[in-house]
Structure formats: C-alpha cells, structure tokens
C-alpha positions as CSV (number, residue, x, y, z in Angstrom):
1,M,177.8,112.5,142.5
2,L,175.6,112.8,145.5
3,D,176.7,115.1,148.3
4,K,180.3,114.9,146.8
5,R,180.2,111.1,146.9
6,K,180.4,108.9,143.8
7,V,177.4,106.7,143.1
8,S,177.7,103.5,141.0
9,V,175.2,101.0,139.9
10,I,176.3,97.3,139.8
11,M,174.3,94.8,137.8
12,A,174.9,91.0,137.3
13,A,173.4,90.8,133.8
14,G,171.9,90.3,131.5
15,R,168.7,89.2,130.1
16,R,167.9,91.5,127.2
17,R,164.2,90.8,127.5
18,Y,164.3,92.9,130.8
19,L,167.2,95.3,130.2
20,P,165.5,98.0,128.1
21,I,163.2,98.6,131.1
22,I,165.7,99.1,133.8
23,T,167.9,100.9,131.3
24,K,165.3,103.6,131.0
25,Y,165.2,104.2,134.7
26,I,169.0,104.2,135.2
27,L,169.6,106.6,132.3
28,D,167.1,108.9,133.9
29,C,169.3,109.2,136.9
30,K,172.6,110.1,135.2
31,D,172.5,113.5,137.1
32,F,173.7,111.7,140.2
33,I,174.8,108.2,139.1
34,D,178.3,108.3,137.9
35,E,178.8,104.9,136.5
36,W,176.9,101.8,135.5
37,Q,178.9,98.5,135.8
38,L,177.4,95.7,133.7
39,W,178.7,92.5,135.1
40,I,178.3,89.9,132.4
41,N,176.9,86.8,134.1
42,T,175.5,84.9,131.2
43,T,176.6,82.6,128.4
44,V,173.9,83.6,126.0
45,Q,175.8,85.2,123.1
46,E,172.8,87.3,121.9
47,D,172.4,88.8,125.4
48,I,176.1,89.4,125.6
49,D,176.2,91.1,122.1
50,Y,173.3,93.3,123.2
51,M,175.1,94.6,126.3
52,L,178.3,95.1,124.5
53,D,176.6,97.1,121.8
54,F,174.7,99.2,124.5
55,A,178.0,99.8,126.4
56,N,179.6,100.9,123.3
57,Q,176.9,103.6,122.8
58,H,177.4,104.8,126.3
59,K,181.2,104.6,126.8
60,D,181.2,107.6,129.2
61,F,178.8,105.9,131.6
62,V,178.6,102.1,131.2
63,R,181.5,99.8,132.1
64,V,181.5,96.1,131.1
65,V,183.0,93.7,133.5
66,R,183.8,90.1,132.6
67,C,183.7,87.3,135.4
68,P,187.4,87.0,136.5
69,T,187.2,83.5,137.8
70,D,185.0,80.5,138.0
71,H,186.0,79.7,141.5
72,W,182.7,80.5,143.0
73,G,180.7,78.9,140.2
74,P,180.4,78.9,136.4
75,V,179.4,82.1,134.6
76,G,175.6,82.4,134.5
77,S,175.2,80.9,138.0
78,M,174.1,82.7,141.2
79,G,177.4,81.6,142.8
80,A,179.5,83.3,140.1
81,I,178.2,86.8,141.1
82,R,180.7,86.7,144.1
83,A,183.6,86.7,141.7
84,F,182.6,90.1,140.4
85,Y,183.2,91.9,143.8
86,T,186.9,92.8,143.5
87,K,189.2,95.8,144.3
88,E,188.8,96.7,140.6
89,T,185.1,96.9,140.8
90,I,184.6,98.2,144.4
91,D,186.0,101.6,145.5
92,P,186.0,102.4,149.2
93,G,184.6,106.0,148.8
94,T,181.7,105.0,146.5
95,I,178.0,104.3,147.3
96,Y,176.9,101.3,145.3
97,L,173.4,100.4,144.2
98,R,173.2,96.7,143.4
99,V,170.3,96.4,140.9
100,D,169.1,93.2,139.3
101,D,168.2,93.4,135.6
102,D,164.6,92.5,136.3
103,I,163.7,95.5,138.3
104,V,160.8,96.6,136.1
105,H,159.7,99.8,137.7
106,V,161.4,102.5,139.7
107,D,159.2,104.9,141.5
108,K,160.0,108.6,141.1
109,D,163.3,109.5,142.8
110,A,163.6,105.9,144.3
111,F,167.2,105.4,143.3
112,R,168.2,108.9,144.6
113,T,166.2,108.1,147.8
114,L,168.0,104.9,148.3
115,A,171.4,106.4,147.8
116,Q,170.6,109.3,150.1
117,F,169.3,106.9,152.8
118,R,172.5,105.0,152.4
119,A,174.6,108.0,152.8
120,M,172.8,109.3,155.8
121,N,172.7,105.9,157.8
122,R,176.2,104.6,158.4
123,K,175.1,102.0,161.0
124,Y,173.4,99.6,158.6
125,F,175.4,97.2,156.4
126,L,172.9,96.7,153.6
127,I,169.9,99.0,152.8
128,S,167.2,97.3,150.8
129,A,164.9,99.2,148.5
130,N,161.2,98.9,149.4
131,M,160.8,96.1,146.7
132,M,157.5,94.8,145.5
133,N,157.3,91.1,144.9
134,S,160.1,90.3,147.5
135,G,159.4,88.2,150.6
136,L,159.8,90.7,153.4
137,C,158.5,93.7,151.6
138,S,155.6,91.8,150.2
139,H,154.6,90.6,153.7
140,L,154.6,94.3,154.8
141,H,152.7,95.4,151.7
142,H,150.0,92.8,152.4
143,R,149.7,93.9,156.0
144,L,149.3,97.6,154.7
145,G,146.5,96.6,152.4
146,C,148.3,97.1,149.1
147,H,147.3,93.8,147.5
148,Q,143.9,93.3,145.8
149,E,141.3,90.8,147.1
150,T,141.1,87.7,144.9
151,T,138.8,84.7,144.7
152,P,139.8,82.5,146.5
153,P,141.6,85.0,148.9
154,M,145.4,85.2,148.8
155,D,147.4,84.3,151.9
156,A,149.7,86.8,153.3
157,P,153.3,86.3,152.1
158,I,155.3,84.9,154.9
159,W,158.1,86.9,156.6
160,E,161.2,85.5,154.7
161,S,163.0,85.9,151.4
162,S,162.5,82.4,150.2
163,G,160.8,79.0,150.9
164,G,157.3,80.5,151.1
165,L,154.5,80.3,148.6
166,L,155.3,83.6,147.1
167,H,158.8,82.4,145.9
168,W,157.1,79.8,143.8
169,S,153.7,81.1,143.0
170,S,152.8,82.6,139.6
171,N,149.3,83.4,140.9
172,M,150.6,85.5,143.9
173,A,153.0,87.3,141.6
174,T,150.2,88.1,139.2
175,V,148.0,89.5,142.0
176,I,150.9,91.6,143.4
177,H,152.0,93.0,140.1
178,D,148.5,93.8,138.9
179,S,147.8,95.7,142.2
180,Y,151.0,97.6,141.8
181,L,150.6,98.4,138.1
182,K,147.0,99.8,138.6
183,D,148.2,102.0,141.5
184,A,151.3,103.2,139.5
185,I,149.1,104.2,136.6
186,A,146.6,105.9,138.9
187,G,149.3,107.8,141.0
188,R,148.4,105.8,144.1
189,L,151.9,104.4,145.1
190,D,152.1,106.3,148.3
191,K,150.2,103.5,150.1
192,W,153.1,101.2,149.3
193,K,155.5,103.6,151.1
194,Q,153.8,104.0,154.5
195,F,156.9,103.4,156.5
196,E,160.2,105.4,156.6
197,R,162.5,102.4,157.5
198,W,162.1,98.9,158.7
199,E,165.1,97.7,160.7
200,L,166.0,93.9,160.5
201,Y,167.3,93.3,163.9
202,E,167.6,89.5,163.5
203,N,169.3,89.8,160.0
204,P,167.0,87.5,158.3
205,R,167.7,86.6,154.7
206,F,166.1,89.0,152.2
207,G,166.1,89.6,148.6
208,I,169.0,91.8,147.3
209,A,167.7,92.7,143.8
210,C,167.8,96.3,144.7
211,C,170.0,97.3,147.6
212,S,172.8,99.7,148.6
213,F,176.1,99.4,150.4
214,F,179.3,101.4,151.1
215,G,182.3,100.4,149.0
216,C,184.4,100.4,152.1
217,D,182.1,98.0,153.8
218,M,182.2,95.5,150.9
219,L,185.9,95.6,150.6
220,E,186.1,94.2,154.2
221,L,184.4,91.0,153.3
222,L,186.3,90.3,150.0
223,G,187.9,86.9,150.1
224,K,185.9,85.9,153.1
225,W,182.9,84.4,151.2
226,E,181.7,81.2,152.7
227,D,180.0,78.3,150.9
228,E,176.8,80.3,150.2
229,D,175.6,82.7,147.5
230,D,176.1,86.4,148.0
231,E,172.5,87.0,149.2
232,I,172.8,84.7,152.2
233,F,176.2,85.8,153.2
234,M,175.6,89.5,152.8
235,T,172.2,89.6,154.5
236,G,172.8,87.3,157.4
237,I,176.3,85.8,158.0
238,W,178.5,88.8,157.5
239,P,176.3,91.5,159.4
240,N,176.1,89.1,162.3
241,R,179.8,88.7,162.2
242,V,180.6,92.4,162.3
243,G,177.8,93.4,164.6
244,K,175.6,95.4,162.2
245,I,172.0,95.1,161.1
246,N,170.3,95.8,157.8
247,C,167.3,98.0,156.9
248,I,164.5,98.6,154.4
249,A,164.2,102.2,153.0
250,G,160.4,102.5,152.9
251,K,160.4,105.6,150.5
252,A,162.6,103.9,147.9
253,L,159.9,101.9,146.0
254,V,160.8,99.6,143.2
255,A,159.1,96.5,141.5
256,H,160.9,93.3,141.2
257,Y,159.7,91.2,138.3
258,A,160.0,87.5,139.3
259,Y,161.9,84.9,141.3
260,G,163.3,82.0,139.2
261,P,160.7,79.6,140.6
262,Q,157.9,81.9,139.7
263,R,159.1,82.0,136.1
264,E,159.7,78.3,136.1
265,N,156.1,77.9,137.1
266,G,154.8,79.9,134.2
267,F,154.7,83.5,135.3
268,E,155.9,84.8,131.8
269,T,154.0,82.2,129.8
270,R,150.9,80.8,131.4
271,D,147.7,81.0,129.5
272,D,145.5,80.6,132.5
273,K,144.2,83.5,134.5
274,V,143.7,85.0,138.0
275,E,140.4,86.4,138.9
276,I,140.7,89.8,140.6
277,N,137.5,91.7,141.4
278,G,135.7,89.9,138.6
279,A,138.5,90.7,136.0
280,E,140.5,88.1,134.2
281,I,144.2,88.9,134.7
282,Y,146.8,86.9,132.7
283,S,150.4,86.7,134.1
284,K,152.0,86.5,130.7
285,H,150.8,90.1,130.0
286,I,152.5,91.6,133.0
287,L,156.0,92.2,131.5
288,N,154.4,94.2,128.5
289,R,152.4,96.3,130.9
290,Y,155.7,97.3,132.5
291,R,157.2,98.0,129.1
292,K,154.3,100.3,128.3
293,L,154.6,102.0,131.7
294,A,158.3,102.6,131.0
295,G,157.7,103.6,127.4
296,V,160.0,101.0,125.9
297,E,159.7,98.1,123.5
298,A,160.7,94.5,123.6
299,V,163.9,93.5,121.9
C-alpha cells in the first residue's frame, strides 16, 4: 500500500532471459507493491513454465493472467496486450505500474517515486518513468550530456518514440547503455535525473515500457480500443479525446534494455564493437553487465 492506496505491477511477459533481473527489483519493493500480475503473452513453453513455477513460489504476491481472447491479436503479439486490460485485472482504486520484462535496472526508489508521483498528480493520464534507451527520454538525456562521446560522434536521438535511428540502432543502444552502466556503478545517476517533470502537451507517442496510471482512468477506455496497439492509443489518441496530457517523472529513473528492431539488428549478439573514448565496447555483453549489477544469474 502507498498512502492507503493499493499498488499493482502489471507485466506482459515473459522472456525468461530478462525476467530474473526485473524480478529482483520488484521483489525489493514488496513493502509497498501489493500485487504483481504476470500477463502471459508468449507461446514459448519454456518461458511459460518458468513463470508458472515462479508464481507458484510467490502465491501471496504473484498472479498469473492468461490472455482471455485473441480478438486484438494472437498471444505473443503486441496487439494482444490490449486483451489483458479487463475488469478482472484493473481495479478502480489501484495505482498501476505497467512494467515491461526488459526493464534491466531500477534506480533506488524509482518505483516508489513513480507511484507517489502518480498519486500526487491527478491531472495526467499516463506518467512515464524517466526511461533510459527510450526515444523521448534519450533525447533529453543527450541534451543533458549523459551520453558519452564516440568516434564518430553519435547524433542526438530525435524527439519521438519510434521511427528514428535509436529505434533501430544497436550502436546507439550500446553507447547509451555503456554510459548508464558506468554512471550506475560509480554512483553518478543524478545527472540523468536533472528534471522533476516533463509535461507532454501535444501528447506525442512515447514508449510505455515503464509507466503508471490510475485504475479508474483505465476502466474508462475498456472496449474503446481503436485499430492501434495499446501504446499509440494510450499515449496519444485517448488523452486527446478526454482532454488530458501525459508526463515524464524525472526522478523515477529506469533502464529499458532494447526495442525489437535494436535486437533484430544484433544488439544482443553482435561481435563487432563500438569505440568509446578509446575503449572497445561490445553490445552482446550489455545484458550480462546488468545481471551483474542486479546480482542475478542467467537462466
């Protein structure tokens, strides 16, 4: 509970190669997070078995939810996520943290900060965490001088969620993650949190890999999805319709591992390197560096 209000994590999952990392950070927050809903949005049986076994070990905290319909897309697709938002999963009096399974670092108190910011700011529809390797936030981070210099220099990520170079670039992701990891280890993450809030007046699309909403607000849009994925609808179409704006909570800092196109372009597997201040940095090592930071092992 947070200020007498229930807090629930919802997660469309799950890729077991990422899950042990985010599991560590969520379990560390059980003092105020009341429930963790694992929405099974995969057809990979090994991943499903992993989640079911984990849920069985944490019956008092973890709730497994199966996709109730394929109306919005087959299980495992982005579109299918819309089907999980129902009156059975969303309670009007609860604060929800929507967290993707590839959030690979959560700064100290970031989830609590996000939930508190949500509770104190009723006027926004969605509150986004300050999310590293995410279009809008990475644009701000670059302007704030958080990203290291490279050879050749890295262009600033453009101010949008998708369609820009960052969405596709393994090299840019490598630079951003290496910069963040070095600062996390050295205790220098304050420079990534130089703003309290960033209001999104024109309701641009942004990544919702870590965001928060009130259950009562989400219940108002159930059954009103249009032919878009939940991200496009929740960040742009619906807030415009109801006359609200969204906001980034600058002090709630988390690290998002990768967009699909970044992975498809070899972010987890490439053997080539990026040169950063004379050092050779390999993208395929990034995930293990986050595992080490979290103190967990691969599964």
